[in-house]
FIKOLZA-1660 file (N, C-alpha, C; in steps of 0.1 Angstrom, whole numbers, plus 5000, padded with zeros to 4 digits):
% residues 64
   i   px   py   pz ch aa at
   1 6296 8501 5598  A  M  N
   1 6287 8495 5588  A  M CA
   1 6273 8493 5593  A  M  C
   2 6263 8497 5585  A  T  N
   2 6249 8495 5589  A  T CA
   2 6244 8483 5584  A  T  C
   3 6233 8478 5589  A  A  N
   3 6226 8466 5584  A  A CA
   3 6221 8469 5570  A  A  C
   4 6221 8458 5562  A  R  N
   4 6216 8459 5548  A  R CA
   4 6207 8447 5547  A  R  C
   5 6195 8450 5542  A  T  N
   5 6185 8439 5541  A  T CA
   5 6181 8437 5526  A  T  C
   6 6180 8425 5522  A  V  N
   6 6176 8421 5509  A  V CA
   6 6164 8412 5510  A  V  C
   7 6154 8415 5502  A  V  N
   7 6141 8408 5503  A  V CA
   7 6138 8402 5489  A  V  C
   8 6135 8389 5489  A  A  N
   8 6131 8382 5477  A  A CA
   8 6117 8375 5479  A  A  C
   9 6108 8378 5471  A  C  N
   9 6094 8373 5473  A  C CA
   9 6090 8363 5462  A  C  C
  10 6083 8353 5466  A  G  N
  10 6077 8344 5456  A  G CA
  10 6063 8347 5452  A  G  C
  11 6058 8338 5444  A  Y  N
  11 6044 8341 5439  A  Y CA
  11 6034 8341 5450  A  Y  C
  12 6036 8334 5461  A  S  N
  12 6026 8334 5472  A  S CA
  12 6026 8347 5480  A  S  C
  13 6036 8355 5478  A  G  N
  13 6037 8367 5486  A  G CA
  13 6045 8366 5498  A  G  C
  14 6050 8353 5501  A  D  N
  14 6059 8351 5512  A  D CA
  14 6073 8355 5508  A  D  C
  15 6079 8363 5516  A  C  N
  15 6092 8369 5512  A  C CA
  15 6103 8364 5522  A  C  C
  16 6115 8361 5516  A  L  N
  16 6127 8357 5524  A  L CA
  16 6135 8370 5526  A  L  C
  17 6138 8373 5538  A  R  N
  17 6145 8385 5542  A  R CA
  17 6159 8381 5547  A  R  C
  18 6169 8387 5541  A  V  N
  18 6183 8384 5546  A  V CA
  18 6189 8397 5550  A  V  C
  19 6193 8398 5563  A  T  N
  19 6199 8410 5568  A  T CA
  19 6213 8408 5571  A  T  C
  20 6222 8416 5565  A  F  N
  20 6236 8416 5568  A  F CA
  20 6240 8426 5578  A  F  C
  21 6247 8422 5588  A  T  N
  21 6252 8431 5598  A  T CA
  21 6267 8428 5600  A  T  C
  22 6274 8437 5608  A  P  N
  22 6288 8434 5611  A  P CA
  22 6290 8421 5619  A  P  C
  23 6280 8417 5626  A  E  N
  23 6281 8405 5634  A  E CA
  23 6278 8392 5626  A  E  C
  24 6271 8393 5615  A  G  N
  24 6267 8381 5607  A  G CA
  24 6255 8384 5599  A  G  C
  25 6247 8373 5597  A  V  N
  25 6236 8373 5588  A  V CA
  25 6224 8368 5595  A  V  C
  26 6212 8374 5593  A  R  N
  26 6200 8369 5599  A  R CA
  26 6190 8366 5587  A  R  C
  27 6185 8354 5587  A  V  N
  27 6175 8350 5576  A  V CA
  27 6162 8348 5582  A  V  C
  28 6151 8354 5577  A  D  N
  28 6138 8351 5582  A  D CA
  28 6128 8353 5571  A  D  C
  29 6116 8350 5574  A  S  N
  29 6104 8351 5565  A  S CA
  29 6096 8363 5569  A  S  C
  30 6090 8370 5560  A  T  N
  30 6081 8381 5563  A  T CA
  30 6068 8376 5568  A  T  C
  31 6064 8363 5566  A  S  N
  31 6051 8359 5570  A  S CA
  31 6051 8348 5580  A  S  C
  32 6063 8343 5585  A  R  N
  32 6064 8333 5595  A  R CA
  32 6073 8337 5606  A  R  C
  33 6070 8333 5618  A  P  N
  33 6079 8337 5629  A  P CA
  33 6092 8329 5629  A  P  C
  34 6102 8335 5636  A  G  N
  34 6114 8328 5637  A  G CA
  34 6125 8333 5627  A  G  C
  35 6137 8331 5631  A  A  N
  35 6148 8336 5623  A  A CA
  35 6160 8326 5625  A  A  C
  36 6169 8326 5615  A  V  N
  36 6182 8319 5616  A  V CA
  36 6193 8329 5616  A  V  C
  37 6202 8328 5626  A  D  N
  37 6213 8337 5626  A  D CA
  37 6226 8329 5622  A  D  C
  38 6235 8335 5615  A  A  N
  38 6247 8328 5610  A  A CA
  38 6259 8338 5612  A  A  C
  39 6270 8332 5615  A  T  N
  39 6282 8340 5615  A  T CA
  39 6286 8342 5601  A  T  C
  40 6295 8352 5598  A  P  N
  40 6300 8354 5584  A  P CA
  40 6306 8341 5578  A  P  C
  41 6313 8333 5586  A  E  N
  41 6319 8320 5582  A  E CA
  41 6308 8310 5578  A  E  C
  42 6298 8309 5586  A  E  N
  42 6287 8300 5583  A  E CA
  42 6279 8304 5571  A  E  C
  43 6277 8317 5569  A  W  N
  43 6270 8322 5557  A  W CA
  43 6279 8319 5545  A  W  C
  44 6292 8321 5545  A  A  N
  44 6301 8318 5534  A  A CA
  44 6300 8303 5530  A  A  C
  45 6300 8295 5540  A  A  N
  45 6299 8280 5538  A  A CA
  45 6286 8277 5531  A  A  C
  46 6275 8283 5536  A  F  N
  46 6262 8280 5530  A  F CA
  46 6261 8285 5515  A  F  C
  47 6266 8297 5513  A  V  N
  47 6266 8302 5499  A  V CA
  47 6275 8293 5490  A  V  C
  48 6286 8289 5495  A  A  N
  48 6295 8280 5487  A  A CA
  48 6287 8267 5484  A  A  C
  49 6280 8261 5494  A  A  N
  49 6273 8249 5491  A  A CA
  49 6262 8251 5481  A  A  C
  50 6255 8262 5481  A  V  N
  50 6244 8265 5471  A  V CA
  50 6251 8266 5458  A  V  C
  51 6262 8273 5456  A  K  N
  51 6269 8274 5443  A  K CA
  51 6273 8261 5438  A  K  C
  52 6277 8252 5447  A  R  N
  52 6282 8238 5443  A  R CA
  52 6270 8230 5439  A  R  C
  53 6258 8233 5442  A  G  N
  53 6246 8225 5439  A  G CA
  53 6243 8215 5449  A  G  C
  54 6248 8217 5461  A  D  N
  54 6246 8207 5472  A  D CA
  54 6231 8205 5476  A  D  C
  55 6223 8215 5473  A  F  N
  55 6209 8215 5477  A  F CA
  55 6200 8213 5465  A  F  C
  56 6205 8211 5453  A  D  N
  56 6197 8208 5441  A  D CA
  56 6190 8195 5443  A  D  C
  57 6178 8195 5437  A  Q  N
  57 6171 8182 5436  A  Q CA
  57 6178 8173 5426  A  Q  C
  58 6177 8160 5428  A  P  N
  58 6184 8150 5420  A  P CA
  58 6181 8153 5405  A  P  C
  59 6169 8156 5401  A  A  N
  59 6166 8158 5386  A  A CA
  59 6173 8170 5381  A  A  C
  60 6177 8180 5389  A  E  N
  60 6182 8192 5385  A  E CA
  60 6198 8192 5384  A  E  C
  61 6204 8182 5390  A  R  N
  61 6219 8182 5391  A  R CA
  61 6225 8181 5377  A  R  C
  62 6219 8174 5368  A  G  N
  62 6226 8173 5355  A  G CA
  62 6223 8185 5345  A  G  C
  63 6216 8195 5350  A  R  N
  63 6212 8206 5341  A  R CA
  63 6223 8217 5341  A  R  C
  64 6233 8216 5348  A  R  N
  64 6243 8227 5349  A  R CA
  64 6253 8227 5338  A  R  C
% end
């Protein structure tokens, strides 16, 4: 399996880059130094938390 990269950019031109590899996931910014590496299990837990709304702002929680 080769690495697959997904890039999502905001209005400011700053892009979030997510690279999937057999070893895990690397998340970094196209305009800021540094990266976060996660195992497949850590990534799955993060995605599940996002889907549950764990990171929603308080005013947004009732909108689902």
